[in-house]
C-alpha positions in Angstrom: -20.9 -25.4 -14.2 -19.9 -21.9 -13.4 -16.5 -20.6 -14.4 -13.7 -19.4 -12.1 -12.1 -16.0 -11.6 -8.3 -16.2 -11.2 -6.3 -13.3 -9.8 -2.9 -13.6 -11.5 0.3 -11.9 -10.3 2.6 -10.8 -13.1 6.2 -9.4 -13.3 6.9 -5.9 -12.0 9.7 -5.5 -14.6 11.7 -8.6 -15.2 9.7 -11.2 -17.3 11.7 -14.0 -15.8 9.7 -13.5 -12.6 6.6 -14.9 -14.3 5.7 -18.2 -12.6 4.9 -21.4 -14.5 1.5 -21.5 -12.8 0.8 -17.9 -13.9 1.5 -18.8 -17.5 -0.7 -21.8 -17.3 -3.5 -19.8 -15.7 -3.5 -17.2 -18.5 -3.4 -19.9 -21.2 -6.3 -21.8 -19.7 -8.5 -18.7 -19.2 -11.3 -18.0 -21.7 -10.8 -14.2 -21.2 -8.1 -12.1 -19.6 -9.3 -8.8 -17.9 -6.5 -6.2 -17.7 -5.9 -2.5 -17.0 -4.3 -1.7 -20.3 -4.5 -4.1 -23.3 -1.5 -2.5 -24.9 0.6 -3.3 -21.8 -0.7 -6.8 -21.3 -0.4 -7.9 -24.9 3.4 -7.5 -24.6 3.4 -10.0 -21.8 1.1 -12.4 -23.6 3.2 -12.2 -26.8 6.3 -13.0 -24.9 4.8 -16.2 -23.5 2.9 -17.0 -26.7 -0.5 -16.7 -25.0 -3.4 -16.0 -27.4 -6.5 -15.2 -25.4 -9.3 -12.6 -25.6 -8.5 -9.5 -23.7 -11.1 -7.4 -21.8 -10.4 -3.9 -20.7 -10.9 -3.6 -16.9 -9.7 -0.4 -15.1 -10.8 2.0 -12.4 -13.1 4.0 -14.7 -15.2 1.0 -15.8 -14.8 -1.6 -13.1 -18.4 -1.4 -11.9 -19.8 -2.0 -15.4 -17.2 -4.6 -16.4 -17.5 -6.5 -13.1 -21.1 -7.2 -14.0 -20.1 -8.4 -17.5 -17.5 -10.7 -16.0 -20.0 -12.1 -13.6 -22.2 -13.1 -16.6 -19.2 -14.7 -18.3 -18.5 -16.8 -15.1 -22.2 -17.8 -14.9 -22.0 -19.1 -18.5 -19.1 -21.3 -17.5 -16.2 -19.2 -18.8 -12.9 -18.9 -16.8 -11.6 -15.3 -16.5 -8.2 -14.2 -15.4 -7.6 -10.8 -13.9 -4.2 -9.1 -14.2 -2.9 -5.6 -13.6 -0.3 -3.8 -15.7 2.4 -5.1 -13.3 2.4 -7.0 -10.0 -0.6 -8.1 -8.1 -4.1 -7.1 -9.2 -6.3 -5.5 -6.5 -3.3 -4.2 -4.5 -3.4 -0.4 -5.2 -5.1 -1.5 -8.5 -8.6 -2.3 -9.7 -10.2 -5.6 -8.7 -11.7 -5.5 -5.2 -15.1 -4.6 -6.6 -15.0 -7.6 -8.9 -13.8 -10.0 -6.2 -16.5 -8.8 -3.8 -19.2 -9.3 -6.5 -17.9 -12.8 -7.4 -18.1 -13.8 -3.7 -21.6 -12.3 -3.3 -22.7 -14.4 -6.3 -21.2 -17.6 -4.7 -18.9 -18.0 -7.6 -15.3 -19.4 -7.4 -12.2 -17.2 -7.1 -8.6 -18.2 -6.6 -5.2 -16.4 -6.6 -1.9 -17.1 -8.3 0.6 -15.1 -6.3 3.4 -13.1 -7.9 5.7 -10.2 -7.4 4.8 -7.0 -5.5 6.8 -3.8 -5.6 5.9 -2.7 -2.0 7.0 -5.9 -0.3 10.1 -6.1 -2.5 11.1 -2.6 -1.5 10.4 -3.4 2.1 12.8 -6.4 1.8 15.5 -4.2 0.2 15.1 -1.4 2.9 16.4 -3.4 5.8 13.8 -1.6 8.0 11.6 -3.5 10.5 9.3 -5.8 8.5 7.7 -7.4 11.6 4.6 -5.3 11.1 3.9 -2.6 8.5 1.3 -0.2 7.2 0.7 -0.3 3.5 -0.8 3.0 2.3 0.0 2.8 -1.4 -0.5 6.2 -3.1 -1.3 9.1 -0.9 -4.3 11.1 -2.2 -3.7 13.9 -4.7 -5.9 16.6 -3.0 -4.4 18.8 -0.3 -6.7 17.3 2.3 -6.0 13.7 1.4 -2.3 14.4 1.2 -2.2 16.0 4.7 -4.2 13.1 6.1 -1.8 10.7 4.5 1.2 12.4 6.1 -0.5 12.3 9.5 -1.0 8.6 9.1 2.7 8.2 8.4 3.6 10.4 11.3 1.4 8.5 13.8 2.2 5.0 12.7 4.3 2.9 15.0 4.9 0.5 12.2 7.1 0.8 9.1 5.1 2.5 6.3 5.0 1.6 2.6 4.1 4.3 0.0 4.0 4.5 -3.8 4.9 7.7 -5.5 5.5 9.1 -9.0 8.6 11.0 -10.1 6.8 14.3 -10.4 5.4 14.1 -6.9 8.3 12.6 -5.0 9.9 15.9 -4.1 6.6 17.2 -2.6 6.3 14.0 -0.5 9.9 14.3 0.8 9.4 17.9 1.7 6.3 17.0 3.7 8.2 14.1 5.4 11.1 16.4 6.2 8.7 18.7 8.1 6.7 16.0 9.7 9.2 13.3 10.5 12.7 14.8 10.0 14.6 12.1 11.9 13.0 9.0 10.5 14.9 6.6 8.3 13.6 6.4 4.7 14.4 4.0 2.0 13.4 4.6 -1.6 13.6 2.0 -4.3 12.9 2.3 -8.1 13.2 0.0 -11.2 12.9 -3.0 -8.9 13.9 -6.3 -10.8 15.1 -4.2 -13.8 18.6 -3.5 -15.1 18.9 -0.2 -13.3 17.3 -1.2 -9.9 18.3 1.2 -7.2 17.7 1.7 -3.5 18.8 4.9 -1.7 18.4 5.6 2.0 18.7 8.5 4.4 16.5 11.2 6.1 14.0 13.1 4.0 16.5 16.1 3.8 19.4 13.8 2.7 17.2 12.3 0.0 16.0 15.7 -1.1 19.7 16.8 -1.5 20.4 13.7 -3.5 17.5 14.4 -5.9 18.7 18.0 -6.4 21.9 16.5 -7.8 20.2 13.7 -9.7 16.6 14.4 -10.7 14.2 11.6 -9.9 13.2 9.1 -12.6 10.9 6.1 -12.6 8.2 5.0 -10.2 9.2 4.9 -6.5 8.4 2.8 -3.5 9.0 4.7 -0.3 9.6 2.9 3.0 9.5 4.9 6.2 10.5 3.7 9.6 7.8 3.8 12.3 7.3 6.2 15.1 9.9 5.8 17.8 9.5 5.8 21.6 11.4 9.1 21.8 8.8 10.6 19.4 6.0 9.2 21.5 7.5 10.8 24.6 7.8 14.2 22.9 4.3 14.0 21.6 2.9 13.1 25.1 4.8 15.9 26.8 3.1 18.3 24.4 -0.3 17.2 25.6 -2.2 17.9 28.8 -3.2 14.9 30.7 -6.8 15.4 29.6 -5.8 15.6 26.0 -3.6 12.5 26.4 -6.6 10.5 27.7 -8.9 12.0 25.0 -6.5 10.8 22.3 -6.8 7.2 23.4 -10.6 7.5 23.8 -10.7 8.8 20.2 -8.8 5.6 19.1 -11.6 3.5 20.6 -10.4 2.8 24.2 -12.8 3.1 27.1 -12.1 6.0 29.4 -10.8 3.6 32.0 -8.3 1.9 29.6 -7.4 5.3 28.2 -6.4 6.5 31.6 -4.4 3.4 32.3 -2.5 3.8 29.0 -1.9 7.5 29.7 -0.6 6.7 33.2 1.8 4.1 31.7 3.1 6.6 29.1 3.7 9.3 31.7 5.1 7.0 34.5 2.2 8.0 36.8 -0.4 6.0 38.7 -4.0 5.9 37.4 -5.1 7.8 40.5 -2.7 10.6 39.7 -4.1 10.8 36.1 -7.6 10.9 37.5 -6.7 13.7 40.0 -4.9 15.7 37.3 -7.9 15.6 35.0 -10.2 16.7 37.8 -7.7 19.6 38.5 -7.6 20.6 34.9 -11.4 20.7 34.7 
């Protein structure tokens, strides 16, 4: 029989968050694939788990995925963990999961803590629907595109950021979405867990007084109706319709949406486009 790949959630700080099932899954695995063996060995030692560790990170995941496929075909059970939290989510693993499914092999998940969702819960912001971006790209182009995604999202946004880049992020948010409510959490589940809230400028002022430390989860409220109205007023009718067409709507539906946004009839939108042309 083929073996099974198990995706195991691990604590994001507090070891008491490790589930009984997660401990059992790691003990029963023939091998444990992990980002950093030095980090995972601390977890295993705490729970007296003695299994073979395999290094699996973003620089070797293609090659290691094929090795793990062979282990599974030989009947070995493999557990995949990240340094903290859920594997695959803003961490390596999706390539392996896809390959396992392509080969018709078995994969299951053992849920666990997640920093992004934990911070969303702590924020008090709307959690009915949200956009999880994770880390915004490091290049200037990726960073600008990421900020635009935040600006245009009607849903609450979840970002991850490091202490040496948080100021740059807040400065960009101050310029792009100055009125939005922002919640920043760090050290979640640890002794010095902290959540601070305010506008981007208010948070920048706070960090000037108390330099940022630790890894951050940034929660940003979604685009408001007032922001939509201001954005629409800055567009011509033709640009307004073109924006919806670019998002995938038919021209007919785009005109209908633009008419609703502007409080006009569809015929008035059509006539205005003809006039502008």
